[in-house]
C-alpha positions in Angstrom: -70.0 11.1 58.1 -68.5 8.4 55.8 -70.5 9.8 52.9 -68.9 13.3 53.5 -65.4 11.8 53.6 -66.0 9.9 50.4 -67.5 13.0 48.7 -64.5 15.1 49.7 -62.1 12.4 48.4 -63.9 12.2 45.1 -63.7 16.0 44.7 -60.0 16.0 45.6 -59.3 13.2 43.1 -61.3 15.0 40.3 -59.5 18.3 41.0 -56.1 16.5 41.0 -57.0 14.7 37.7 -58.1 18.0 36.0 -54.9 19.7 37.2 -52.7 16.8 36.0 -54.3 16.5 32.5 -55.1 20.2 31.7 -52.9 22.5 33.8 -49.7 20.4 34.2 -47.4 21.1 31.2 -44.9 18.9 29.5 -42.1 20.1 27.2 -42.3 18.7 23.6 -40.3 19.1 20.4 -42.4 19.6 17.3 -40.5 18.6 14.1 -42.1 20.1 11.0 -40.8 19.9 7.5 -41.5 19.2 3.9 -40.1 18.3 0.5 -40.8 19.5 -3.0 -40.0 17.1 -5.8 -40.3 18.6 -9.3 -39.1 17.6 -12.8 -35.6 18.9 -13.3 -36.0 19.9 -16.9 -37.5 19.0 -20.2 -35.5 15.9 -20.6 -37.3 13.0 -18.9 -34.0 11.1 -18.2 -32.9 13.7 -15.7 -33.4 13.0 -12.0 -36.2 15.1 -10.5 -35.1 18.1 -8.3 -35.7 17.5 -4.5 -35.9 20.5 -2.2 -36.3 19.3 1.5 -36.7 21.5 4.6 -37.1 20.9 8.3 -37.1 22.7 11.6 -37.8 22.1 15.3 -39.8 24.1 17.8 -39.8 23.5 21.5 -43.1 24.0 23.3 -44.8 23.6 26.7 -48.2 22.0 26.2 -50.9 20.5 28.6 -50.2 16.9 29.3 -53.5 15.8 27.7 -52.6 17.6 24.4 -49.3 15.7 24.3 -50.8 12.3 25.1 -53.6 12.7 22.4 -51.4 14.2 19.6 -51.8 12.3 16.4 -48.1 12.8 15.4 -46.7 11.7 18.8 -43.8 9.4 18.3 -44.9 8.7 14.7 -44.4 11.0 11.7 -47.6 12.0 9.8 -48.1 13.7 6.5 -49.9 16.9 7.2 -50.4 18.1 3.6 -49.7 16.5 0.3 -50.1 17.7 -3.2 -48.8 14.8 -5.3 -47.7 15.3 -8.9 -47.0 12.4 -11.3 -43.5 12.6 -12.7 -42.1 10.5 -15.6 -41.0 7.1 -14.3 -41.3 5.6 -10.8 -40.6 8.0 -8.0 -40.2 6.7 -4.4 -39.4 9.0 -1.5 -38.5 7.7 1.9 -38.1 10.1 4.9 -36.3 8.6 7.9 -35.9 10.1 11.4 -33.1 9.4 13.8 -32.7 11.1 17.2 -29.6 10.7 19.2 -30.0 11.6 22.9 -27.3 13.2 25.1 -26.5 9.8 26.5 -25.8 8.3 23.1 -29.1 6.4 22.8 -30.3 6.3 19.2 -34.1 6.4 18.6 -35.4 5.7 15.1 -39.0 6.5 14.2 -41.2 4.9 11.6 -40.2 6.2 8.1 -42.6 8.0 5.8 -42.9 6.5 2.4 -44.3 8.6 -0.4 -44.7 7.5 -4.0 -45.1 10.7 -6.1 -43.5 14.0 -6.8 -45.1 17.3 -5.7 -45.1 19.0 -2.3 -45.4 16.9 0.9 -45.3 18.3 4.5 -44.9 16.3 7.7 -45.0 16.6 11.5 -43.4 14.5 14.2 -43.9 15.3 17.9 -41.6 13.9 20.5 -41.5 14.3 24.3 -41.0 12.5 27.6 -42.5 9.2 26.2 -39.8 9.2 23.5 -37.0 9.9 26.0 -36.8 13.6 25.1 -36.5 15.4 28.4 -33.9 16.9 30.6 -30.8 19.0 29.8 -28.3 18.2 27.0 -27.9 18.3 23.3 -30.1 16.0 21.2 -29.2 15.5 17.5 -31.9 15.0 15.0 -31.1 13.6 11.5 -33.9 13.6 8.9 -32.9 11.7 5.7 -34.7 12.2 2.5 -34.0 9.4 0.0 -35.4 9.8 -3.5 -35.2 6.8 -5.8 -36.2 7.4 -9.4 -36.6 4.9 -12.3 -37.1 6.8 -15.5 -39.1 5.2 -18.3 -36.0 4.6 -20.4 -33.1 5.0 -18.0 -31.1 3.6 -15.1 -32.4 3.9 -11.5 -30.9 6.7 -9.6 -31.0 7.5 -5.8 -30.4 10.9 -4.3 -30.0 11.3 -0.6 -30.1 14.6 1.4 -29.8 14.7 5.2 -30.9 17.6 7.5 -29.2 17.7 10.9 -30.6 19.8 13.7 -29.2 19.9 17.3 -31.4 21.1 20.1 -31.6 21.3 23.9 -35.2 20.9 25.2 -34.4 22.2 28.6 -33.0 25.6 27.4 -34.9 25.8 24.1 -31.7 26.4 22.2 -31.3 24.9 18.7 -28.8 25.1 15.8 -29.8 26.1 12.3 -30.5 23.1 10.1 -27.4 21.8 8.3 -27.9 20.1 4.9 -25.6 17.2 3.8 -26.0 15.9 0.2 -24.9 12.5 -0.9 
């Protein structure tokens, strides 16, 4: 009799675990973007041209997929085609998320040391305080520092701001602020 009760309990626990990990869904926000840094012209003293982009998508995924995501809470470079440009090029991409309650979350910055095309992904969800109803504000700042071979160091900053509500799935188009 005791063996049957233990067997039934084990089966119930296993079914509950499978449900929780694979069937139970959590809402996440996937932040994807990229930047292209190219030489501005034939004159090597010019600052390279920087063309950033970013967007968010709101998805419901199985709990296990969220917990095992490599980009969860930490941005990762998903594709990079570096190109050497004249001088020293340093690109830093920072991520700041403001919750509806005013809490500010900052994620580890990405640091890239070459021109070319670079794409990134950052996944946030309940573990990063992204849940419930309300407007979240995401600021992605691209800061490009260039030291030409025979010139003064220059820094260019471009920020992309996106507001979104994970509960409703609504989001605003990205706004770009230069300077």
